[in-house]
C-alpha positions, 0 to 999 in steps of 0.5 A: 329477319335476323340475318337481314338485320345482322347484315347491316354493320350499323345494327346490333341485334341484342337479343330475343324476348319471348315467354317460350325460350325453348320454342324460340331456340328450336325455331332458330336451329331450324333456320340456321344452326349457327344462328341458334348457337350465336343467340343461345345466351341472348334469348330471354323472358325477362323484359326488364333485362331487355329494357335496361340494355344500354343503347336500345333503339327499337323492339320489333313486334313479331306478334308476341303473347298478351303478357309481353304486349304490355312491355311493348306499350311501356317501351315508348315511354322509355324512348324505345321505338316499337316497329313492325317487321316490315318497317324494321326491315326498311329502317335497319336491314339495308346498309349501304345501297347500290344499284343492284339493290334498288328493286329490293328497296322498292319492293320492301317499300311497297310491302310497307305501304300495303301494311296496315300498321303506320304507327312508326314515327313519320319523320323517322321513316321519311328520313330513312326513305331519303337516306335510301334515295341518297344512297341509291343515287350517290347524291351527297345532299337531299331534302324532302319538302311538303306543301303547306296550303295555308302559307302557300309554300313548300317547307323542308321536313327532313334533309341530309347534308343540310344543317339542322339549325337551318332546316326549318328556314327552308321555305320555297314558293311554288314556281321558285327555283328547281323544287318550286318549278317541279312542284308547280309543273307537276314534273320531274327535273334532271339537271346536268350542271348548274341551273339557269338562274333566270329560267328557274327563278333562283333567288339564292345563289348556290355554287355547291350544286353541279347536278340535281334531281327534283321530283314532285310527290304526287298521289291521287292527282294531288301534289304533296311536295318535292323530293330533292337530290343533289351533288356538289362536285360531279357534273352529270352525276345522275342519269335517266336510270337514277331519275326513274328510280327516284320517280318510283321512290317519290310515288311510293313516298307520296303514297306513304305520306298520304297514308301517314296523314290519314292515320295522323288525322285519325289519331289526331281526331281520337286524341282531340275527342278523348281530350274533349271527353275527359274535360266534360267528364271532369266537369260533370257532377255536383262537386264543387267547381274548384275540385272539378277544375283541378281534375281537368288540370291534372288531366292536362298536366298528365299529357305533358312531360313533367307538366304543371297546370293552373286555371284562373277564373275571371272576376268580371266585377273586379277585373282580376284573375283568381287562381281556383284550381291546379294540378298541384296541391293548393293550400285551402287556408292560404290567401287567394292568389289574384292577378290584375289584368296585364300582371304576369303572363296570365294577366297579359293573356287576359288583357290581349285575349290571345295565347302566349307560348314561351320556349327555351332549349337547354341541351336535349330538354325544352322548357315551355310555358303556354298560357291560353285564354278561356273564351266562349261566345266572345266572353273571357272566362279566365286563363289556363296556364301550362308548363312542361320540360320535355325531350321531344314528342309530337309538338304539333299534336300536343299543341292541338290537344292543348287547344282542344282542352282549353276550347272545350273547357271554355265552352263547358265553363260558359254553359256551366256559368249560364246554367248556374246563373239561371239556376241561382237566379231561379232559386233566389226568385223562388226563395223571395216568393216563398219568403214573402208568402210567409212574411205576408201573413205577419200581423205585426209590422215590427216583426215583419221589419225584423224578418226582412233584414234576415231574409235579405242576408240569406237570399243575397248571401250577405254577412250583414243586412239593414232595413231603414224606413222613414218615420213621421219626421221624415228621417230614415231610421234603422228598423232592423239589422242582421249580422254579428258585428261587435258594438264598435264594428257595428257603429262603423258599419252603420255609419258606412251604410248610412253614407251609402243610403243617403247617396241612394236616396238622393239619386233614387237609384240603387248604389253599389260599392265594390272597393270597401276593402280599400276605404280607410278606416273600415278595411279591417271589416272585410266587407268587400262590397255592398248594395243599397236598394231604395224602397219606393212607394207611390213615387216616393222613397220610403226607406232603403234595404242594404246588404254588405259583405258577400259570402263567396261560396262559389267562384262562379258567383264572384267575390263581390255583389254583381249585376245579378245580385242587384236584380235579385235585391231589386226584386226583393225590395219590390216585394218587401214594399208590397208586403210592408204596405199590406201589413200596415194597411191591415194594421190600420184596418184592425186599429179602426175596427178595434180601437177608437180613432180619436183617443186610440183607446180600445173600442167596444169590440176589443173591450169585450175580448179583453174582458173575456180574457180577464174573466178567464184569468180571474176564474183561475186565480180566484181574484175579483174583477170589476167592470165600470161604466162611465157615461157623460150625459150631455156630452153628445150635445156638447160635441154637436154644438162645438167645432170639431176640434173643441169637441174632440179636445173635451173627449180627449181630456176626459180620456186622459183624466181617466187613464191617469187614475188607473194602473198600467194593467187596467183596461180603459176603453171608449165604448161609445161617443159619450161612454167609457168602460174600465176593466179592473182586474184583481180588485182588492178593496171595495168598489167605492174606493175605485170609483171616487178617484175616477169621478174626481179626476173626470170632474176636474178635467171637465172644469179645466175645459170649462175655462175655454168652453164656459158652462161646460160643467153645467151641461154634463152629468156623470152616470156610473154603473158597474158589475163585479165578478163573480158577484154580479155574473160569471160572463162578459155579457152578464157583467156588461148588462150589470154595468149598464144599470146606473148605480151613481148619478151626479147632479 
């Protein structure tokens, strides 16, 4: 191999890299002693020394040891090509080509095509094959065109004698010109002299071609493209022997292209599958979404030379893009970066929903910015922005790789969004059910109302929550507030909530405000958004439940209250109304069972409970306790003989008179239609000191009512009984029985 390479004046063999220099020296001596002498100082086991050699182009992989194989893997990153011996023989062993060496060239090409290793750069090898064709035939110009099925055109891939700047502009339709005719008719064309313009449908006049060969590239009966050779000065420069050689070369070339495309397809599939796998692996797990997306950004940036990657997610409610992840380090304390639709390249891509790629060439380096929409199921989720400064590479494969990353990211994000939304909704609905189950056991509506505001704030992840309920006057009063605003801020907060509530009550539909940060006078509150849900019962609005200021823990949930939050608040409101009415019904039932409907005083049931409680306390403290019974004999007859309103007024007047004569902690109860009981804890003096004022107050009330009901005082007689603890008994039953005995009878 080494003598073949040295025979080419354009190639310099700079050394032999091996981990066994002595063995290599003996092998060279066996081949040619003079060869061993020339390379004595060029055999090394130091890979760094070899890779630092100025002008190093290629390393020939001749089955090295495992230690040196790592060097081969590192070489491409330094711009050094790694080839097999066969490909190195083709690329570097043949110098100027003449007719006598054509068979050697074809044989070498055949060996390469039978080789399994096709990792060499396709364009470089195609260029070398074209060089062989040009050199072996004496042509001064050549090109290789491949057919692009999507465009239905032949496009130039490599060329000799044609300016590189115009190479990509060469595109020919099948049947157009000599190359197009060769492709369309699947046959080689040899021209002596200029081509007939009419016959070959030549569009562009070419005065610099006197001879030409165009041969279709056919493999497995598929036409892949055309190999073109031409001479600009010599008429009849090519003969039948040249044509036969080029046809054989074209057949090998077509076979190579097919092999290379198969390898390229496998490599492409491998790269794309790897990209998809990396994205899915990065997004898996339970870490916060920005952390997972940043890992995707680092992977994407790592596929680029000096790459940088950002991911923006769409807040559909605000129609803005928020920067949530990057391959660079983001400051978690910095204000969020937001872009409106149409703002910058990311905003423009979000608006158009199509990628934008901007490139700029400066010397050997190419700067590129690509922004790609993240779309799945026709829903825009965000955009991915990529930047790179590179000096080459497989642009097509890289472009497909980036598309694979963005498409996979969009699909995974869509699934993640849908799953997260479903989980969040299920969690919130479960939280509502659990909270309502607990709150439904409340015995006190005031306690329930306080809990409803804090429950709404917790489930909706809100900073503030307010419950308003309609009072007897019809006004909607604040019954509970949850939040941490200072007094001045709370005043502004309640004023804002009142304004939103009035709108929701008037329209009888939930209200949502998304622009609170832009409202003059309250922008400092930092609320962002608010939801107000009317509470309806029996077709009437009985109140409102409001949440203000969403606490955004997860970018997927958005920074403002959205439609999903509205559904959750609506469900919570339905349950809240149900629980409120249930508790109020229980309270009403309890009120009826334990209180007198007319006076609101405890009835006989509650009287006994309170009496037992006071007896227990008196037993522990040693204080005396009195139970007094006031019966108004004849009151039932008065009530029956008067209208309902007049009878009720008399009863209420007597109850008010007794209440005025008692201390705050004394217990007054209406135990019958004409009977009142009084529990007097901590009786300090004689019982008579208590009974006298009570009797006077009662008689005064009766006389006052007699002004509108003449003869009332004459029809009522006051009967008083009492029992004292512990003198008259130690139990509620004993005291009640003792108090039922008349002690004082007024005539």
